C-alpha positions as CSV (number, residue, x, y, z in Angstrom):
1,M,71.2,126.5,87.8
2,P,70.5,126.6,91.5
3,D,73.4,126.8,93.9
4,H,74.1,123.7,96.0
5,R,72.5,125.1,99.1
6,Q,69.3,125.6,97.1
7,V,69.6,122.1,95.6
8,Y,69.7,120.4,99.0
9,Q,66.7,122.4,100.3
10,S,64.4,122.5,97.3
11,Y,65.5,120.2,94.5
12,A,65.8,116.8,96.2
13,Q,63.9,114.8,93.5
14,Q,66.1,116.2,90.7
15,Y,69.2,115.7,92.8
16,Q,68.2,112.0,93.2
17,R,67.8,111.7,89.4
18,L,71.4,112.8,89.1
19,V,73.0,110.7,91.9
20,G,71.0,107.7,90.9
21,R,73.1,107.6,87.7
22,E,76.4,107.6,89.5
23,D,78.6,104.6,90.1
24,Y,77.1,102.4,87.5
25,Q,80.2,100.2,87.9
26,N,79.2,99.4,91.5
27,N,82.6,100.3,92.8
28,I,81.6,102.0,96.0
29,L,80.2,99.0,97.9
30,R,83.2,96.9,97.0
31,A,85.6,99.5,98.1
32,I,83.9,100.1,101.5
33,N,83.8,96.4,102.2
34,Q,87.5,96.1,101.6
35,I,88.1,98.8,104.2
36,L,85.6,97.5,106.7
37,P,83.2,94.6,105.9
38,L,79.7,95.9,106.5
39,G,78.0,92.7,107.5
40,G,76.3,93.0,110.9
41,L,77.6,96.5,111.7
42,D,75.8,99.5,113.2
43,A,76.4,102.6,111.1
44,V,75.7,106.3,111.3
45,E,75.8,108.4,108.1
46,L,76.3,112.2,108.0
47,G,74.9,114.1,105.1
48,A,72.8,111.2,103.9
49,G,71.0,113.3,101.4
50,T,68.5,111.3,99.3
51,G,69.9,108.0,100.6
52,R,72.5,107.2,98.0
53,L,74.8,105.4,100.5
54,T,72.0,104.6,103.0
55,C,70.1,102.4,100.6
56,L,73.3,100.9,99.2
57,F,74.7,99.9,102.6
58,A,71.5,99.0,104.5
59,P,71.0,95.5,103.2
60,Q,74.4,94.5,104.7
61,L,74.3,96.4,107.9
62,R,72.5,95.6,111.2
63,S,71.3,99.2,111.4
64,I,72.0,102.6,109.9
65,L,71.1,106.0,111.2
66,A,70.9,108.4,108.3
67,L,71.3,112.1,109.2
68,D,71.0,115.3,107.1
69,I,70.3,118.9,107.8
70,S,67.8,119.0,104.9
71,A,64.3,117.6,105.6
72,A,63.6,117.6,101.9
73,M,66.5,115.3,101.2
74,L,65.6,113.0,104.0
75,A,62.0,112.8,102.8
76,V,63.3,111.3,99.5
77,A,65.7,109.0,101.4
78,G,62.8,107.7,103.5
79,Q,60.7,107.0,100.4
80,R,63.5,105.0,98.9
81,L,64.1,103.0,102.1
82,R,60.5,102.1,102.4
83,A,60.4,101.1,98.7
84,G,63.3,98.6,99.4
85,T,63.6,95.6,101.5
86,A,65.7,97.0,104.3
87,V,63.8,97.7,107.6
88,N,66.9,98.7,109.6
89,G,67.2,102.4,108.4
90,F,66.4,105.3,110.6
91,L,66.4,109.0,109.7
92,A,66.9,112.2,111.7
93,I,67.7,115.9,110.9
94,A,71.1,116.8,112.3
95,D,74.1,119.0,111.8
96,H,77.4,117.3,111.3
97,R,78.8,119.0,114.4
98,S,76.1,117.8,116.8
99,L,75.0,114.2,116.3
100,P,71.8,113.0,118.1
101,A,73.4,109.7,119.1
102,A,75.0,108.3,122.3
103,S,78.7,107.8,122.5
104,R,80.1,104.4,121.4
105,S,76.9,103.5,119.6
106,F,78.3,102.6,116.1
107,D,80.9,100.6,114.3
108,L,81.1,102.9,111.3
109,A,80.7,106.6,110.8
110,V,80.5,107.5,107.1
111,S,79.9,110.6,105.1
112,G,79.7,110.9,101.4
113,W,80.3,114.2,99.5
114,S,79.1,116.3,102.5
115,I,81.8,117.0,105.1
116,A,83.6,119.0,102.4
117,Y,81.0,121.7,102.6
118,L,82.3,122.6,106.1
119,V,85.4,123.7,104.2
120,S,84.0,125.1,101.0
121,W,81.1,127.0,102.6
122,S,83.1,128.3,105.5
123,Q,83.0,132.1,105.8
124,T,86.3,132.3,107.7
125,P,89.7,130.7,107.5
126,A,88.7,128.7,110.6
127,W,87.4,125.8,108.5
128,Q,89.7,123.4,110.3
129,A,87.9,124.1,113.6
130,E,84.5,123.3,112.0
131,L,86.0,120.2,110.4
132,N,87.4,119.0,113.7
133,R,84.0,119.5,115.4
134,A,82.5,117.1,112.9
135,L,85.3,114.6,113.1
136,S,85.2,114.7,116.9
137,E,81.5,113.9,116.8
138,M,82.1,111.0,114.4
139,K,84.8,109.6,116.7
140,R,82.6,110.1,119.8
141,V,79.8,107.9,118.6
142,L,82.1,105.1,117.5
143,R,82.9,102.0,119.5
144,P,86.6,101.1,120.0
145,G,88.0,99.8,116.7
146,G,85.3,101.6,114.7
147,R,86.1,103.5,111.6
148,V,85.5,107.0,110.2
149,V,85.0,106.8,106.4
150,L,84.8,109.9,104.1
151,L,84.0,109.9,100.4
152,E,84.6,113.1,98.4
153,T,84.9,114.1,94.8
154,L,88.3,114.0,93.1
155,G,87.0,115.5,89.9
156,T,83.9,115.3,87.7
157,G,84.6,115.0,84.0
158,F,88.1,113.6,84.6
159,E,89.4,110.1,84.2
160,A,92.2,110.4,86.8
161,P,92.1,112.2,90.1
162,T,91.9,116.0,89.7
163,P,91.0,117.5,93.1
164,P,89.1,120.7,93.1
165,D,91.3,123.6,94.2
166,T,88.9,124.5,97.0
167,L,89.3,121.0,98.6
168,K,93.1,120.4,98.3
169,A,93.9,121.9,101.7
170,Y,91.1,119.7,103.2
171,F,92.5,116.6,101.7
172,R,96.1,117.4,102.9
173,Y,94.7,118.0,106.3
174,L,93.1,114.5,106.4
175,E,96.3,112.9,105.4
176,E,98.2,114.8,108.0
177,A,95.6,113.7,110.6
178,G,96.5,110.0,109.8
179,F,93.7,109.1,107.4
180,E,94.5,106.4,104.8
181,N,93.1,107.0,101.4
182,N,92.6,105.6,97.9
183,W,90.4,106.4,94.9
184,I,87.9,104.8,92.7
185,R,85.9,105.6,89.5
186,T,82.2,106.3,90.1
187,D,81.2,107.4,86.6
188,Y,77.7,108.5,85.8
189,R,75.8,106.7,83.1
190,F,72.9,108.4,81.4
191,D,70.2,107.0,79.1
192,T,70.2,109.8,76.6
193,L,72.4,112.8,75.7
194,Q,69.5,115.1,76.6
195,E,69.4,113.6,80.1
196,A,73.2,113.8,80.4
197,Q,73.3,117.6,79.6
198,E,70.2,118.4,81.6
199,L,71.4,116.8,84.8
200,T,75.0,117.8,84.4
201,R,73.9,121.5,83.9
202,F,71.6,121.3,86.9
203,F,74.3,120.4,89.4
204,F,77.7,121.0,87.8
205,G,77.0,124.1,85.6
206,D,77.2,125.2,82.0
207,D,80.8,124.5,81.2
208,L,80.7,120.8,82.0
209,A,77.3,120.5,80.4
210,E,78.6,121.9,77.2
211,Q,81.6,119.5,77.4
212,V,79.1,116.7,77.8
213,V,77.3,117.8,74.6
214,Q,80.4,118.3,72.6
215,K,81.9,115.0,73.5
216,K,78.5,113.2,73.4
217,W,79.1,111.7,76.8
218,L,76.5,109.3,77.9
219,I,79.1,108.2,80.5
220,L,80.5,111.1,82.6
221,P,83.8,110.3,84.3
222,E,83.9,110.8,88.0
223,C,86.8,110.2,90.4
224,T,85.9,109.6,94.1
225,G,88.4,109.6,96.9
226,I,87.9,107.5,100.1
227,W,89.6,108.4,103.3
228,W,89.4,106.2,106.4
229,K,90.7,106.0,110.0
230,E,90.3,103.6,112.8
231,V,89.5,105.1,116.3
């Protein structure tokens, strides 16, 4: 099992195989449109990865700028965008803390399952400073009335929110900073038990993979939190 840094740099295709199985209930798009209807908006996405949200949102948006630090992940996102019907998606390599965009350029700044790494990968207790740099950049590029929207895991393999211990302080920080939040189910659905255990082991590790096998899970429960704030 590669660590997540290695996954994002060298295993983009296998990562897409996994995330392409998530949210078979199609709850994400409905939830985002309840927070901020996407029709006709300009959006910037941080940590776009292989385009999970990019390709989902693009048909409803006027434009989307998808950013990621990994060229390998963006290469897959680009392939997927070109294979679709949307022609309003643009890609660029960028760090969360320094966005290649002019101020007041977007109506939505969104990041899915990515900002959390500023917390969990931080080598010092100063993760709040790194988080604030990213949030400040997201706010900078938004037009008045725009929204910051963050999606993060609230537990894989759980049917109710069970936040990872490493992210609990981060989630409290967002609430204290005035973010509203709710949660949805974004379960993974696999075609076979072999595929379920293979892809689960690849990203989530042996313990969860063994649980998948023991429980014969073709549907792997996933809880996803959504935090948002108007600027």
